PDB file as gemmi writes it, atoms N, CA and C in Angstrom:
CRYST1    1.000    1.000    1.000  90.00  90.00  90.00 P 1                      
ATOM      1  N   UNK A   1       0.952  -0.951  -0.033  1.00  0.00           N  
ATOM      2  CA  UNK A   1       0.022  -0.008   0.258  1.00  0.00           C  
ATOM      3  C   UNK A   1       0.798   1.145  -0.102  1.00  0.00           C  
ATOM      4  N   UNK A   2       2.077   1.303   0.804  1.00  0.00           N  
ATOM      5  CA  UNK A   2       2.850   2.166   0.797  1.00  0.00           C  
ATOM      6  C   UNK A   2       3.530   2.812  -0.284  1.00  0.00           C  
ATOM      7  N   UNK A   3       3.743   1.717  -1.172  1.00  0.00           N  
ATOM      8  CA  UNK A   3       4.536   1.972  -2.683  1.00  0.00           C  
ATOM      9  C   UNK A   3       3.540   2.372  -3.638  1.00  0.00           C  
ATOM     10  N   UNK A   4       2.228   2.149  -3.720  1.00  0.00           N  
ATOM     11  CA  UNK A   4       1.288   2.130  -4.269  1.00  0.00           C  
ATOM     12  C   UNK A   4       0.636   3.559  -4.363  1.00  0.00           C  
ATOM     13  N   UNK A   5       0.676   4.628  -2.812  1.00  0.00           N  
ATOM     14  CA  UNK A   5       0.109   5.547  -2.845  1.00  0.00           C  
ATOM     15  C   UNK A   5       0.549   6.556  -3.814  1.00  0.00           C  
ATOM     16  N   UNK A   6       1.976   6.772  -3.739  1.00  0.00           N  
ATOM     17  CA  UNK A   6       2.827   7.721  -4.347  1.00  0.00           C  
ATOM     18  C   UNK A   6       2.389   7.538  -6.041  1.00  0.00           C  
ATOM     19  N   UNK A   7       2.268   6.407  -6.107  1.00  0.00           N  
ATOM     20  CA  UNK A   7       1.859   6.172  -7.890  1.00  0.00           C  
ATOM     21  C   UNK A   7       0.626   6.413  -8.066  1.00  0.00           C  
ATOM     22  N   UNK A   8      -0.223   6.553  -6.874  1.00  0.00           N  
ATOM     23  CA  UNK A   8      -1.517   6.801  -7.451  1.00  0.00           C  
ATOM     24  C   UNK A   8      -1.738   8.172  -7.249  1.00  0.00           C  
ATOM     25  N   UNK A   9      -0.926   8.982  -6.323  1.00  0.00           N  
ATOM     26  CA  UNK A   9      -1.164  10.329  -5.963  1.00  0.00           C  
ATOM     27  C   UNK A   9      -0.242  11.287  -7.413  1.00  0.00           C  
ATOM     28  N   UNK A  10       0.773  10.276  -8.334  1.00  0.00           N  
ATOM     29  CA  UNK A  10       1.122  10.942  -9.361  1.00  0.00           C  
ATOM     30  C   UNK A  10       0.393  10.944 -10.345  1.00  0.00           C  
ATOM     31  N   UNK A  11      -0.527   9.824 -10.525  1.00  0.00           N  
ATOM     32  CA  UNK A  11      -1.459   9.973 -11.687  1.00  0.00           C  
ATOM     33  C   UNK A  11      -2.574  10.812 -11.700  1.00  0.00           C  
ATOM     34  N   UNK A  12      -3.068  10.994 -10.053  1.00  0.00           N  
ATOM     35  CA  UNK A  12      -4.000  11.826 -10.002  1.00  0.00           C  
ATOM     36  C   UNK A  12      -3.128  13.474  -9.931  1.00  0.00           C  
ATOM     37  N   UNK A  13      -2.312  13.397  -9.831  1.00  0.00           N  
ATOM     38  CA  UNK A  13      -1.706  14.933  -9.864  1.00  0.00           C  
ATOM     39  C   UNK A  13      -1.601  15.185 -11.634  1.00  0.00           C  
ATOM     40  N   UNK A  14      -1.051  13.993 -12.315  1.00  0.00           N  
ATOM     41  CA  UNK A  14      -1.041  14.567 -13.488  1.00  0.00           C  
ATOM     42  C   UNK A  14      -2.525  14.902 -14.500  1.00  0.00           C  
ATOM     43  N   UNK A  15      -3.298  13.960 -14.230  1.00  0.00           N  
ATOM     44  CA  UNK A  15      -4.582  14.194 -14.745  1.00  0.00           C  
ATOM     45  C   UNK A  15      -5.041  15.643 -13.912  1.00  0.00           C  
ATOM     46  N   UNK A  16      -5.158  16.121 -13.069  1.00  0.00           N  
ATOM     47  CA  UNK A  16      -5.482  17.204 -12.697  1.00  0.00           C  
ATOM     48  C   UNK A  16      -5.214  18.289 -13.462  1.00  0.00           C  
ATOM     49  N   UNK A  17      -3.472  18.201 -14.129  1.00  0.00           N  
ATOM     50  CA  UNK A  17      -2.985  19.679 -14.411  1.00  0.00           C  
ATOM     51  C   UNK A  17      -3.189  19.189 -15.771  1.00  0.00           C  
ATOM     52  N   UNK A  18      -3.995  18.635 -16.473  1.00  0.00           N  
ATOM     53  CA  UNK A  18      -3.796  18.285 -17.953  1.00  0.00           C  
ATOM     54  C   UNK A  18      -5.172  19.035 -17.921  1.00  0.00           C  
ATOM     55  N   UNK A  19      -6.219  18.571 -17.376  1.00  0.00           N  
ATOM     56  CA  UNK A  19      -7.257  19.598 -17.647  1.00  0.00           C  
ATOM     57  C   UNK A  19      -8.004  18.954 -18.977  1.00  0.00           C  
ATOM     58  N   UNK A  20      -9.069  19.461 -19.818  1.00  0.00           N  
ATOM     59  CA  UNK A  20      -9.490  19.596 -20.930  1.00  0.00           C  
ATOM     60  C   UNK A  20      -8.666  20.389 -21.855  1.00  0.00           C  
ATOM     61  N   UNK A  21      -7.665  21.066 -21.762  1.00  0.00           N  
ATOM     62  CA  UNK A  21      -6.878  21.828 -22.435  1.00  0.00           C  
ATOM     63  C   UNK A  21      -7.440  23.435 -22.841  1.00  0.00           C  
ATOM     64  N   UNK A  22      -6.166  24.141 -23.285  1.00  0.00           N  
ATOM     65  CA  UNK A  22      -6.400  25.574 -23.789  1.00  0.00           C  
ATOM     66  C   UNK A  22      -6.627  25.753 -24.794  1.00  0.00           C  
ATOM     67  N   UNK A  23      -7.998  26.534 -24.970  1.00  0.00           N  
ATOM     68  CA  UNK A  23      -8.515  26.567 -26.261  1.00  0.00           C  
ATOM     69  C   UNK A  23      -7.871  27.450 -27.168  1.00  0.00           C  
ATOM     70  N   UNK A  24      -6.960  28.011 -26.843  1.00  0.00           N  
ATOM     71  CA  UNK A  24      -6.040  28.876 -27.592  1.00  0.00           C  
ATOM     72  C   UNK A  24      -4.521  28.088 -27.905  1.00  0.00           C  
ATOM     73  N   UNK A  25      -4.270  26.658 -27.487  1.00  0.00           N  
ATOM     74  CA  UNK A  25      -3.115  25.949 -27.634  1.00  0.00           C  
ATOM     75  C   UNK A  25      -3.401  25.594 -29.374  1.00  0.00           C  
ATOM     76  N   UNK A  26      -1.804  25.641 -29.369  1.00  0.00           N  
ATOM     77  CA  UNK A  26      -1.447  24.887 -30.864  1.00  0.00           C  
ATOM     78  C   UNK A  26      -0.471  24.570 -30.652  1.00  0.00           C  
ATOM     79  N   UNK A  27       0.292  23.298 -30.614  1.00  0.00           N  
ATOM     80  CA  UNK A  27       1.560  22.743 -30.706  1.00  0.00           C  
ATOM     81  C   UNK A  27       1.678  22.000 -32.037  1.00  0.00           C  
ATOM     82  N   UNK A  28       2.848  22.505 -32.785  1.00  0.00           N  
ATOM     83  CA  UNK A  28       3.149  21.484 -33.861  1.00  0.00           C  
ATOM     84  C   UNK A  28       4.798  20.873 -33.882  1.00  0.00           C  
ATOM     85  N   UNK A  29       4.578  19.682 -34.778  1.00  0.00           N  
ATOM     86  CA  UNK A  29       6.428  19.164 -35.112  1.00  0.00           C  
ATOM     87  C   UNK A  29       5.950  19.244 -36.439  1.00  0.00           C  
ATOM     88  N   UNK A  30       7.368  19.498 -37.590  1.00  0.00           N  
ATOM     89  CA  UNK A  30       7.278  19.011 -38.666  1.00  0.00           C  
ATOM     90  C   UNK A  30       8.711  18.424 -38.769  1.00  0.00           C  
ATOM     91  N   UNK A  31       8.284  16.805 -39.467  1.00  0.00           N  
ATOM     92  CA  UNK A  31       9.287  16.122 -40.181  1.00  0.00           C  
ATOM     93  C   UNK A  31       9.170  15.941 -41.571  1.00  0.00           C  
ATOM     94  N   UNK A  32      10.148  16.772 -42.335  1.00  0.00           N  
ATOM     95  CA  UNK A  32      10.183  16.664 -43.706  1.00  0.00           C  
ATOM     96  C   UNK A  32       8.803  17.623 -43.992  1.00  0.00           C  
ATOM     97  N   UNK A  33       7.667  17.138 -44.881  1.00  0.00           N  
ATOM     98  CA  UNK A  33       6.697  18.113 -45.297  1.00  0.00           C  
ATOM     99  C   UNK A  33       5.249  17.603 -44.011  1.00  0.00           C  
ATOM    100  N   UNK A  34       5.743  16.720 -43.093  1.00  0.00           N  
ATOM    101  CA  UNK A  34       4.147  16.168 -42.517  1.00  0.00           C  
ATOM    102  C   UNK A  34       4.531  16.817 -41.096  1.00  0.00           C  
ATOM    103  N   UNK A  35       3.216  17.424 -40.891  1.00  0.00           N  
ATOM    104  CA  UNK A  35       2.928  18.165 -39.718  1.00  0.00           C  
ATOM    105  C   UNK A  35       2.158  17.525 -38.840  1.00  0.00           C  
ATOM    106  N   UNK A  36       2.184  17.356 -37.378  1.00  0.00           N  
ATOM    107  CA  UNK A  36       1.512  16.690 -36.438  1.00  0.00           C  
ATOM    108  C   UNK A  36       1.454  17.382 -35.340  1.00  0.00           C  
ATOM    109  N   UNK A  37       0.608  17.428 -34.549  1.00  0.00           N  
ATOM    110  CA  UNK A  37       0.524  18.508 -33.209  1.00  0.00           C  
ATOM    111  C   UNK A  37      -0.829  18.361 -32.664  1.00  0.00           C  
ATOM    112  N   UNK A  38      -1.113  19.296 -31.825  1.00  0.00           N  
ATOM    113  CA  UNK A  38      -2.490  19.490 -30.878  1.00  0.00           C  
ATOM    114  C   UNK A  38      -3.159  20.836 -30.903  1.00  0.00           C  
ATOM    115  N   UNK A  39      -4.454  20.755 -31.020  1.00  0.00           N  
ATOM    116  CA  UNK A  39      -5.008  21.886 -31.946  1.00  0.00           C  
ATOM    117  C   UNK A  39      -6.313  22.545 -30.550  1.00  0.00           C  
ATOM    118  N   UNK A  40      -6.208  23.475 -30.248  1.00  0.00           N  
ATOM    119  CA  UNK A  40      -7.467  24.017 -29.385  1.00  0.00           C  
ATOM    120  C   UNK A  40      -8.568  24.296 -29.992  1.00  0.00           C  
ATOM    121  N   UNK A  41      -9.580  24.515 -29.181  1.00  0.00           N  
ATOM    122  CA  UNK A  41     -10.979  24.525 -29.538  1.00  0.00           C  
ATOM    123  C   UNK A  41     -11.356  25.808 -30.714  1.00  0.00           C  
ATOM    124  N   UNK A  42     -10.334  27.007 -30.281  1.00  0.00           N  
ATOM    125  CA  UNK A  42     -10.621  28.380 -30.655  1.00  0.00           C  
ATOM    126  C   UNK A  42      -9.886  28.441 -32.026  1.00  0.00           C  
ATOM    127  N   UNK A  43      -9.183  27.415 -32.388  1.00  0.00           N  
ATOM    128  CA  UNK A  43      -8.585  27.233 -34.052  1.00  0.00           C  
ATOM    129  C   UNK A  43      -9.257  26.605 -34.897  1.00  0.00           C  
ATOM    130  N   UNK A  44      -9.608  26.831 -35.704  1.00  0.00           N  
ATOM    131  CA  UNK A  44     -10.502  26.589 -37.019  1.00  0.00           C  
ATOM    132  C   UNK A  44      -9.419  26.023 -38.222  1.00  0.00           C  
ATOM    133  N   UNK A  45      -9.988  24.765 -38.669  1.00  0.00           N  
ATOM    134  CA  UNK A  45      -8.933  23.590 -39.280  1.00  0.00           C  
ATOM    135  C   UNK A  45      -8.312  24.409 -40.417  1.00  0.00           C  
ATOM    136  N   UNK A  46      -8.724  25.266 -41.147  1.00  0.00           N  
ATOM    137  CA  UNK A  46      -8.161  26.016 -42.049  1.00  0.00           C  
ATOM    138  C   UNK A  46      -7.299  27.303 -41.804  1.00  0.00           C  
ATOM    139  N   UNK A  47      -7.273  27.422 -40.260  1.00  0.00           N  
ATOM    140  CA  UNK A  47      -6.513  28.470 -39.845  1.00  0.00           C  
ATOM    141  C   UNK A  47      -4.932  27.636 -39.649  1.00  0.00           C  
ATOM    142  N   UNK A  48      -5.001  26.597 -39.667  1.00  0.00           N  
ATOM    143  CA  UNK A  48      -3.693  25.270 -39.362  1.00  0.00           C  
ATOM    144  C   UNK A  48      -2.371  25.614 -40.401  1.00  0.00           C  
ATOM    145  N   UNK A  49      -2.812  26.626 -41.349  1.00  0.00           N  
ATOM    146  CA  UNK A  49      -1.795  26.734 -42.421  1.00  0.00           C  
ATOM    147  C   UNK A  49      -0.744  27.762 -41.485  1.00  0.00           C  
ATOM    148  N   UNK A  50      -0.723  28.072 -40.398  1.00  0.00           N  
ATOM    149  CA  UNK A  50       0.075  28.965 -40.050  1.00  0.00           C  
ATOM    150  C   UNK A  50       1.418  27.885 -39.450  1.00  0.00           C  
ATOM    151  N   UNK A  51       1.200  26.624 -39.595  1.00  0.00           N  
ATOM    152  CA  UNK A  51       1.813  25.521 -38.790  1.00  0.00           C  
ATOM    153  C   UNK A  51       3.160  25.431 -40.372  1.00  0.00           C  
ATOM    154  N   UNK A  52       2.768  25.933 -41.479  1.00  0.00           N  
ATOM    155  CA  UNK A  52       3.780  25.497 -42.452  1.00  0.00           C  
ATOM    156  C   UNK A  52       4.606  26.965 -42.847  1.00  0.00           C  
ATOM    157  N   UNK A  53       5.656  26.778 -43.692  1.00  0.00           N  
ATOM    158  CA  UNK A  53       6.312  27.832 -44.033  1.00  0.00           C  
ATOM    159  C   UNK A  53       5.545  28.894 -45.099  1.00  0.00           C  
ATOM    160  N   UNK A  54       6.071  30.229 -45.151  1.00  0.00           N  
ATOM    161  CA  UNK A  54       5.824  31.135 -45.763  1.00  0.00           C  
ATOM    162  C   UNK A  54       5.435  30.577 -47.457  1.00  0.00           C  
ATOM    163  N   UNK A  55       4.473  30.428 -48.211  1.00  0.00           N  
ATOM    164  CA  UNK A  55       4.490  30.403 -49.880  1.00  0.00           C  
ATOM    165  C   UNK A  55       4.114  28.579 -49.542  1.00  0.00           C  
ATOM    166  N   UNK A  56       3.414  28.282 -48.487  1.00  0.00           N  
ATOM    167  CA  UNK A  56       2.884  26.628 -48.411  1.00  0.00           C  
ATOM    168  C   UNK A  56       1.677  26.582 -47.429  1.00  0.00           C  
ATOM    169  N   UNK A  57       0.879  25.824 -47.862  1.00  0.00           N  
ATOM    170  CA  UNK A  57      -0.575  25.676 -47.331  1.00  0.00           C  
ATOM    171  C   UNK A  57      -0.519  24.152 -47.191  1.00  0.00           C  
ATOM    172  N   UNK A  58      -1.370  23.782 -45.736  1.00  0.00           N  
ATOM    173  CA  UNK A  58      -1.541  22.506 -45.267  1.00  0.00           C  
ATOM    174  C   UNK A  58      -2.571  21.899 -45.640  1.00  0.00           C  
ATOM    175  N   UNK A  59      -2.259  20.606 -46.489  1.00  0.00           N  
ATOM    176  CA  UNK A  59      -3.149  19.809 -46.968  1.00  0.00           C  
ATOM    177  C   UNK A  59      -3.268  18.835 -46.434  1.00  0.00           C  
ATOM    178  N   UNK A  60      -4.639  17.670 -46.889  1.00  0.00           N  
ATOM    179  CA  UNK A  60      -4.734  16.461 -46.116  1.00  0.00           C  
ATOM    180  C   UNK A  60      -4.524  16.889 -44.560  1.00  0.00           C  
ATOM    181  N   UNK A  61      -5.742  17.420 -44.235  1.00  0.00           N  
ATOM    182  CA  UNK A  61      -5.560  17.874 -42.760  1.00  0.00           C  
ATOM    183  C   UNK A  61      -6.723  16.846 -42.103  1.00  0.00           C  
ATOM    184  N   UNK A  62      -6.213  16.242 -41.173  1.00  0.00           N  
ATOM    185  CA  UNK A  62      -7.392  15.713 -40.226  1.00  0.00           C  
ATOM    186  C   UNK A  62      -6.975  16.004 -38.734  1.00  0.00           C  
ATOM    187  N   UNK A  63      -8.280  16.208 -37.846  1.00  0.00           N  
ATOM    188  CA  UNK A  63      -8.158  16.579 -36.866  1.00  0.00           C  
ATOM    189  C   UNK A  63      -9.251  15.940 -35.661  1.00  0.00           C  
ATOM    190  N   UNK A  64      -8.870  15.466 -34.904  1.00  0.00           N  
ATOM    191  CA  UNK A  64      -9.840  14.723 -33.799  1.00  0.00           C  
ATOM    192  C   UNK A  64      -9.987  15.279 -32.904  1.00  0.00           C  
ATOM    193  N   UNK A  65     -11.019  16.277 -32.755  1.00  0.00           N  
ATOM    194  CA  UNK A  65     -11.292  17.020 -31.938  1.00  0.00           C  
ATOM    195  C   UNK A  65     -12.194  16.096 -30.623  1.00  0.00           C  
ATOM    196  N   UNK A  66     -11.810  16.586 -29.330  1.00  0.00           N  
ATOM    197  CA  UNK A  66     -12.995  15.795 -28.161  1.00  0.00           C  
ATOM    198  C   UNK A  66     -13.791  16.770 -28.027  1.00  0.00           C  
ATOM    199  N   UNK A  67     -14.546  16.299 -26.911  1.00  0.00           N  
ATOM    200  CA  UNK A  67     -16.076  16.992 -26.395  1.00  0.00           C  
ATOM    201  C   UNK A  67     -15.679  18.456 -26.207  1.00  0.00           C  
ATOM    202  N   UNK A  68     -14.343  18.760 -26.019  1.00  0.00           N  
ATOM    203  CA  UNK A  68     -13.733  20.238 -25.441  1.00  0.00           C  
ATOM    204  C   UNK A  68     -13.721  21.206 -26.977  1.00  0.00           C  
ATOM    205  N   UNK A  69     -12.890  20.657 -28.161  1.00  0.00           N  
ATOM    206  CA  UNK A  69     -13.153  21.050 -29.309  1.00  0.00           C  
ATOM    207  C   UNK A  69     -11.279  20.885 -29.430  1.00  0.00           C  
ATOM    208  N   UNK A  70     -10.258  20.444 -28.250  1.00  0.00           N  
ATOM    209  CA  UNK A  70      -9.717  20.070 -28.452  1.00  0.00           C  
ATOM    210  C   UNK A  70      -8.968  18.848 -28.698  1.00  0.00           C  
ATOM    211  N   UNK A  71      -7.574  18.305 -29.687  1.00  0.00           N  
ATOM    212  CA  UNK A  71      -7.373  17.264 -29.915  1.00  0.00           C  
ATOM    213  C   UNK A  71      -6.012  17.321 -31.185  1.00  0.00           C  
ATOM    214  N   UNK A  72      -5.687  16.302 -31.353  1.00  0.00           N  
ATOM    215  CA  UNK A  72      -4.483  15.908 -32.710  1.00  0.00           C  
ATOM    216  C   UNK A  72      -4.909  16.249 -33.873  1.00  0.00           C  
ATOM    217  N   UNK A  73      -3.615  16.960 -34.162  1.00  0.00           N  
ATOM    218  CA  UNK A  73      -3.881  17.243 -36.088  1.00  0.00           C  
ATOM    219  C   UNK A  73      -2.881  16.243 -36.668  1.00  0.00           C  
ATOM    220  N   UNK A  74      -2.868  16.279 -37.889  1.00  0.00           N  
ATOM    221  CA  UNK A  74      -1.894  15.965 -38.870  1.00  0.00           C  
ATOM    222  C   UNK A  74      -2.162  16.847 -40.237  1.00  0.00           C  
ATOM    223  N   UNK A  75      -1.314  16.944 -41.081  1.00  0.00           N  
ATOM    224  CA  UNK A  75      -1.363  17.341 -42.425  1.00  0.00           C  
ATOM    225  C   UNK A  75       0.130  17.298 -43.132  1.00  0.00           C  
ATOM    226  N   UNK A  76      -0.310  18.081 -44.378  1.00  0.00           N  
ATOM    227  CA  UNK A  76       1.254  17.796 -45.118  1.00  0.00           C  
ATOM    228  C   UNK A  76       1.155  19.075 -46.133  1.00  0.00           C  
ATOM    229  N   UNK A  77       2.228  19.990 -45.665  1.00  0.00           N  
ATOM    230  CA  UNK A  77       2.575  21.147 -46.053  1.00  0.00           C  
ATOM    231  C   UNK A  77       3.313  21.166 -47.398  1.00  0.00           C  
ATOM    232  N   UNK A  78       2.167  21.953 -48.432  1.00  0.00           N  
ATOM    233  CA  UNK A  78       2.971  21.864 -49.881  1.00  0.00           C  
ATOM    234  C   UNK A  78       2.938  23.162 -50.428  1.00  0.00           C  
ATOM    235  N   UNK A  79       3.124  23.230 -51.760  1.00  0.00           N  
ATOM    236  CA  UNK A  79       3.738  24.582 -52.264  1.00  0.00           C  
ATOM    237  C   UNK A  79       2.432  25.359 -52.411  1.00  0.00           C  
ATOM    238  N   UNK A  80       2.024  26.631 -52.000  1.00  0.00           N  
ATOM    239  CA  UNK A  80       0.929  27.070 -52.562  1.00  0.00           C  
ATOM    240  C   UNK A  80       0.534  27.296 -53.976  1.00  0.00           C  
ATOM    241  N   UNK A  81      -0.903  27.145 -54.439  1.00  0.00           N  
ATOM    242  CA  UNK A  81      -0.201  27.194 -55.779  1.00  0.00           C  
ATOM    243  C   UNK A  81      -1.294  28.765 -56.058  1.00  0.00           C  
TER     244      UNK A  81                                                      
END                                                                             
């Protein structure tokens, strides 16, 4: 019991700190032309072009939002036409 109590406390603390997410949140990581990240509820799918370089647009966008509107996204940066 004494060994599991700290582990349970850590799990509960982590869950409390993560919450439902910041609606203004936008984090991204780029590997080649592929962009992945997490988007908050205040971001529209068509605004995610900001994760690409100037002169590029985000294509093949996939966003899986939860009930709060926050969720992971992915897409491919391609030259704007």
